[in-house]
C-alpha positions as a Markdown table, in Angstrom:
| # | Residue | x | y | z |
|---|---|---|---|---|
| 1 | Unk | 0.1 | 0.0 | -0.1 |
| 2 | Unk | 1.4 | 3.5 | -0.6 |
| 3 | Unk | 2.6 | 5.7 | 2.0 |
| 4 | Unk | 1.4 | 9.0 | 2.7 |
| 5 | Unk | 3.3 | 12.0 | 5.4 |
| 6 | Unk | 0.4 | 13.5 | 7.8 |
| 7 | Unk | 2.0 | 17.5 | 9.4 |
| 8 | Unk | 0.5 | 17.6 | 12.7 |
| 9 | Unk | 0.7 | 20.7 | 14.7 |
| 10 | Unk | 0.7 | 20.5 | 18.7 |
| 11 | Unk | 2.7 | 21.5 | 21.8 |
| 12 | Unk | 6.1 | 20.8 | 22.0 |
| 13 | Unk | 6.0 | 19.5 | 25.8 |
| 14 | Unk | 2.7 | 17.4 | 24.8 |
| 15 | Unk | 4.8 | 15.9 | 21.7 |
| 16 | Unk | 7.7 | 15.3 | 24.0 |
| 17 | Unk | 5.3 | 13.3 | 26.6 |
| 18 | Unk | 3.6 | 11.6 | 23.7 |
| 19 | Unk | 7.1 | 10.0 | 22.5 |
| 20 | Unk | 7.8 | 9.4 | 25.4 |
| 21 | Unk | 4.7 | 7.6 | 26.5 |
| 22 | Unk | 4.5 | 5.5 | 22.9 |
| 23 | Unk | 8.0 | 4.6 | 23.4 |
| 24 | Unk | 7.4 | 3.3 | 27.3 |
| 25 | Unk | 4.6 | 1.1 | 25.2 |
| 26 | Unk | 7.3 | 0.2 | 22.2 |
| 27 | Unk | 5.8 | 2.1 | 19.9 |
| 28 | Unk | 6.5 | 5.0 | 17.8 |
| 29 | Unk | 4.2 | 8.1 | 17.4 |
| 30 | Unk | 3.6 | 7.2 | 13.6 |
| 31 | Unk | 2.4 | 3.8 | 15.0 |
| 32 | Unk | 0.4 | 5.2 | 17.5 |
| 33 | Unk | -1.1 | 7.6 | 15.4 |
| 34 | Unk | -1.6 | 4.8 | 12.5 |
| 35 | Unk | -3.5 | 2.8 | 15.2 |
| 36 | Unk | -6.2 | 6.0 | 16.5 |
| 37 | Unk | -6.7 | 6.2 | 12.3 |
| 38 | Unk | -7.4 | 2.6 | 12.0 |
| 39 | Unk | -9.8 | 2.4 | 14.6 |
| 40 | Unk | -11.5 | 5.8 | 13.9 |
| 41 | Unk | -12.5 | 3.7 | 10.5 |
| 42 | Unk | -13.0 | 0.7 | 12.3 |
| 43 | Unk | -15.2 | 2.3 | 14.4 |
| 44 | Unk | -16.7 | 4.6 | 12.5 |
| 45 | Unk | -16.4 | 7.3 | 15.2 |
| 46 | Unk | -13.6 | 8.5 | 17.4 |
| 47 | Unk | -12.9 | 5.5 | 19.9 |
| 48 | Unk | -13.1 | 7.5 | 23.0 |
| 49 | Unk | -15.5 | 10.0 | 24.6 |
| 50 | Unk | -15.0 | 13.2 | 23.3 |
| 51 | Unk | -17.4 | 15.7 | 25.5 |
| 52 | Unk | -17.8 | 18.9 | 26.9 |
| 53 | Unk | -16.8 | 18.9 | 31.1 |
| 54 | Unk | -20.1 | 18.7 | 32.7 |
| 55 | Unk | -20.6 | 20.2 | 36.3 |
| 56 | Unk | -20.7 | 18.1 | 39.5 |
| 57 | Unk | -23.6 | 18.4 | 41.8 |
| 58 | Unk | -22.8 | 21.1 | 43.9 |
| 59 | Unk | -22.0 | 23.8 | 40.9 |
| 60 | Unk | -25.2 | 22.0 | 39.3 |
| 61 | Unk | -27.1 | 22.8 | 42.4 |
| 62 | Unk | -25.7 | 26.3 | 43.1 |
| 63 | Unk | -26.8 | 27.4 | 39.3 |
| 64 | Unk | -30.3 | 26.2 | 40.4 |
| 65 | Unk | -30.4 | 28.1 | 43.0 |
| 66 | Unk | -29.4 | 31.3 | 41.1 |
| 67 | Unk | -32.2 | 30.3 | 38.2 |
| 68 | Unk | -34.7 | 30.2 | 40.8 |
| 69 | Unk | -33.3 | 33.0 | 43.0 |
| 70 | Unk | -32.8 | 30.8 | 45.6 |
| 71 | Unk | -29.8 | 31.2 | 49.1 |
| 72 | Unk | -29.0 | 34.4 | 47.2 |
| 73 | Unk | -27.2 | 36.9 | 49.5 |
| 74 | Unk | -25.7 | 40.8 | 48.8 |
| 75 | Unk | -25.6 | 43.3 | 47.4 |
| 76 | Unk | -22.4 | 43.4 | 48.5 |
| 77 | Unk | -20.3 | 47.1 | 48.4 |
| 78 | Unk | -16.8 | 45.3 | 48.1 |
| 79 | Unk | -15.2 | 42.1 | 47.5 |
| 80 | Unk | -14.5 | 42.2 | 51.3 |
| 81 | Unk | -17.9 | 41.8 | 52.4 |
| 82 | Unk | -18.3 | 39.2 | 50.0 |
| 83 | Unk | -15.7 | 37.5 | 51.7 |
| 84 | Unk | -16.3 | 38.2 | 55.0 |
| 85 | Unk | -20.2 | 36.6 | 54.1 |
């Protein structure tokens, strides 16, 4: 099968960390990317969850409180007043 090149830009430290991890697994970065590409094609999608961060229960409760105007405090005249409360 004919081979082709792909250029990928990434943070230098990430590249170094990735290269080190691949080496620990006995893989080159090229082999790791090829495994990823084959898996994407075989599974017809990204082989791991790709999602936005979901707020935890405490944050969701605080958002609900604000939306329902519950457990509200203030207004505060300064950051210091807020911190003291």
